[in-house]
C-alpha positions as CSV (number, residue, x, y, z in Angstrom):
1,X,0.0,0.0,0.0
2,X,1.3,3.4,-0.9
3,X,1.0,6.3,1.5
4,X,-0.8,9.4,0.5
5,X,1.9,12.1,1.1
6,X,2.3,15.7,0.0
7,X,5.4,16.2,-2.2
8,X,6.5,19.7,-3.0
9,X,6.4,20.9,-6.6
10,X,10.1,21.3,-6.4
11,X,10.8,17.8,-5.3
12,X,8.3,16.3,-7.8
13,X,9.9,18.3,-10.5
14,X,13.3,16.9,-9.6
15,X,12.0,13.4,-9.8
16,X,10.3,14.2,-13.2
17,X,13.6,15.6,-14.5
18,X,15.4,12.4,-13.3
19,X,12.8,10.3,-15.1
20,X,13.3,12.2,-18.3
21,X,17.1,12.2,-18.1
22,X,17.1,8.4,-17.6
23,X,14.3,7.4,-20.0
24,X,12.0,6.2,-17.2
25,X,8.3,6.6,-16.6
26,X,7.5,8.6,-13.4
27,X,6.6,5.5,-11.4
28,X,9.9,3.9,-12.2
29,X,11.7,7.1,-11.2
30,X,10.0,7.3,-7.9
31,X,10.8,3.7,-7.2
32,X,14.5,4.2,-8.0
33,X,14.7,7.3,-5.8
34,X,13.0,5.6,-2.9
35,X,15.2,2.5,-3.2
36,X,18.3,4.6,-3.4
37,X,17.3,6.7,-0.4
38,X,16.5,3.6,1.7
39,X,19.8,2.0,0.8
40,X,21.6,5.1,1.9
41,X,19.7,5.3,5.2
42,X,20.2,1.6,5.9
43,X,24.0,2.0,5.2
44,X,24.1,5.0,7.6
45,X,22.3,3.0,10.3
46,X,24.9,0.2,10.1
47,X,27.8,2.6,10.7
């Protein structure tokens, strides 16, 4: 289940730009950004 969250126009625009630059649809871009962020957070927690 996906949470209903408010995302600023600036942040949404950055994800859209990332999607366009990497030939992804918007859902794929959001998934990649979330996975990368979680990986980073998990790595920081292990240190």
